BALOBA-1460 file (C-alpha; in Angstrom, 3 decimals):
// residues 67
<rec num="1" residu="m" x="0.000" y="0.000" z="0.000"/>
<rec num="2" residu="s" x="2.933" y="2.322" z="-0.549"/>
<rec num="3" residu="l" x="1.258" y="4.457" z="-3.212"/>
<rec num="4" residu="t" x="-1.978" y="4.692" z="-1.250"/>
<rec num="5" residu="a" x="-0.030" y="5.715" z="1.853"/>
<rec num="6" residu="y" x="2.098" y="8.275" z="-0.012"/>
<rec num="7" residu="v" x="-0.668" y="10.156" z="-1.853"/>
<rec num="8" residu="p" x="-2.544" y="11.346" z="1.299"/>
<rec num="9" residu="h" x="0.720" y="12.822" z="2.594"/>
<rec num="10" residu="i" x="1.085" y="14.906" z="-0.570"/>
<rec num="11" residu="v" x="-2.573" y="15.964" z="-0.471"/>
<rec num="12" residu="g" x="-2.365" y="16.756" z="3.247"/>
<rec num="13" residu="i" x="0.720" y="18.909" z="2.789"/>
<rec num="14" residu="q" x="-1.142" y="20.972" z="0.205"/>
<rec num="15" residu="l" x="-4.045" y="21.705" z="2.581"/>
<rec num="16" residu="p" x="-4.233" y="25.260" z="3.901"/>
<rec num="17" residu="g" x="-2.449" y="25.759" z="7.192"/>
<rec num="18" residu="v" x="0.183" y="23.085" z="6.658"/>
<rec num="19" residu="e" x="3.594" y="24.456" z="5.839"/>
<rec num="20" residu="q" x="5.863" y="22.997" z="3.194"/>
<rec num="21" residu="p" x="8.496" y="20.600" z="4.559"/>
<rec num="22" residu="p" x="10.921" y="20.890" z="6.245"/>
<rec num="23" residu="g" x="9.114" y="23.695" z="8.082"/>
<rec num="24" residu="s" x="6.229" y="21.502" z="9.234"/>
<rec num="25" residu="p" x="6.096" y="20.970" z="12.989"/>
<rec num="26" residu="l" x="6.794" y="17.557" z="14.427"/>
<rec num="27" residu="h" x="3.181" y="17.047" z="15.532"/>
<rec num="28" residu="v" x="1.980" y="17.384" z="11.907"/>
<rec num="29" residu="l" x="4.444" y="14.731" z="10.767"/>
<rec num="30" residu="l" x="3.507" y="12.404" z="13.616"/>
<rec num="31" residu="g" x="-0.188" y="12.949" z="12.839"/>
<rec num="32" residu="f" x="0.338" y="11.980" z="9.195"/>
<rec num="33" residu="i" x="2.311" y="8.897" z="10.190"/>
<rec num="34" residu="a" x="-0.243" y="7.778" z="12.783"/>
<rec num="35" residu="a" x="-3.219" y="8.318" z="10.469"/>
<rec num="36" residu="v" x="-1.636" y="6.407" z="7.593"/>
<rec num="37" residu="m" x="-0.517" y="3.553" z="9.829"/>
<rec num="38" residu="v" x="-3.993" y="3.127" z="11.319"/>
<rec num="39" residu="c" x="-5.773" y="3.382" z="7.960"/>
<rec num="40" residu="a" x="-3.315" y="1.029" z="6.227"/>
<rec num="41" residu="t" x="-3.537" y="-1.530" z="9.017"/>
<rec num="42" residu="v" x="-7.335" y="-1.557" z="9.030"/>
<rec num="43" residu="w" x="-7.522" y="-1.632" z="5.220"/>
<rec num="44" residu="s" x="-4.989" y="-4.451" z="4.820"/>
<rec num="45" residu="r" x="-6.793" y="-6.529" z="7.412"/>
<rec num="46" residu="y" x="-9.858" y="-6.761" z="5.149"/>
<rec num="47" residu="v" x="-8.521" y="-6.149" z="1.614"/>
<rec num="48" residu="s" x="-5.396" y="-7.542" z="-0.026"/>
<rec num="49" residu="r" x="-4.148" y="-4.330" z="-1.680"/>
<rec num="50" residu="g" x="-4.658" y="-0.597" z="-1.477"/>
<rec num="51" residu="p" x="-7.186" y="1.214" z="-3.673"/>
<rec num="52" residu="l" x="-4.556" y="3.053" z="-5.731"/>
<rec num="53" residu="e" x="-2.566" y="-0.157" z="-6.183"/>
<rec num="54" residu="w" x="-5.748" y="-1.876" z="-7.361"/>
<rec num="55" residu="l" x="-6.380" y="0.957" z="-9.813"/>
<rec num="56" residu="m" x="-2.818" y="0.756" z="-11.151"/>
<rec num="57" residu="t" x="-3.178" y="-3.019" z="-11.612"/>
<rec num="58" residu="k" x="-6.358" y="-2.518" z="-13.627"/>
<rec num="59" residu="a" x="-4.742" y="0.230" z="-15.733"/>
<rec num="60" residu="a" x="-1.724" y="-1.971" z="-16.423"/>
<rec num="61" residu="g" x="-3.999" y="-4.835" z="-17.446"/>
<rec num="62" residu="i" x="-5.768" y="-2.600" z="-19.948"/>
<rec num="63" residu="a" x="-2.481" y="-1.162" z="-21.220"/>
<rec num="64" residu="r" x="-1.166" y="-4.676" z="-21.839"/>
<rec num="65" residu="h" x="-3.755" y="-5.064" z="-24.609"/>
<rec num="66" residu="v" x="-2.892" y="-1.786" z="-26.335"/>
<rec num="67" residu="r" x="-0.364" y="-2.052" z="-29.162"/>
């Protein structure tokens, strides 16, 4: 679930009120890490792969047929 875990960090950094790294406070970083760890753990307990990984697999399957 690396891609699915990485994308929310990028989106979250772009939200108003969050400074660009490396100026972000430690509590913001720890909040991102905790949120992603909890979400990834719960998701992987019930589903085999992340939603963005699933989407990339489907896109690659379609692209395999394009010549």
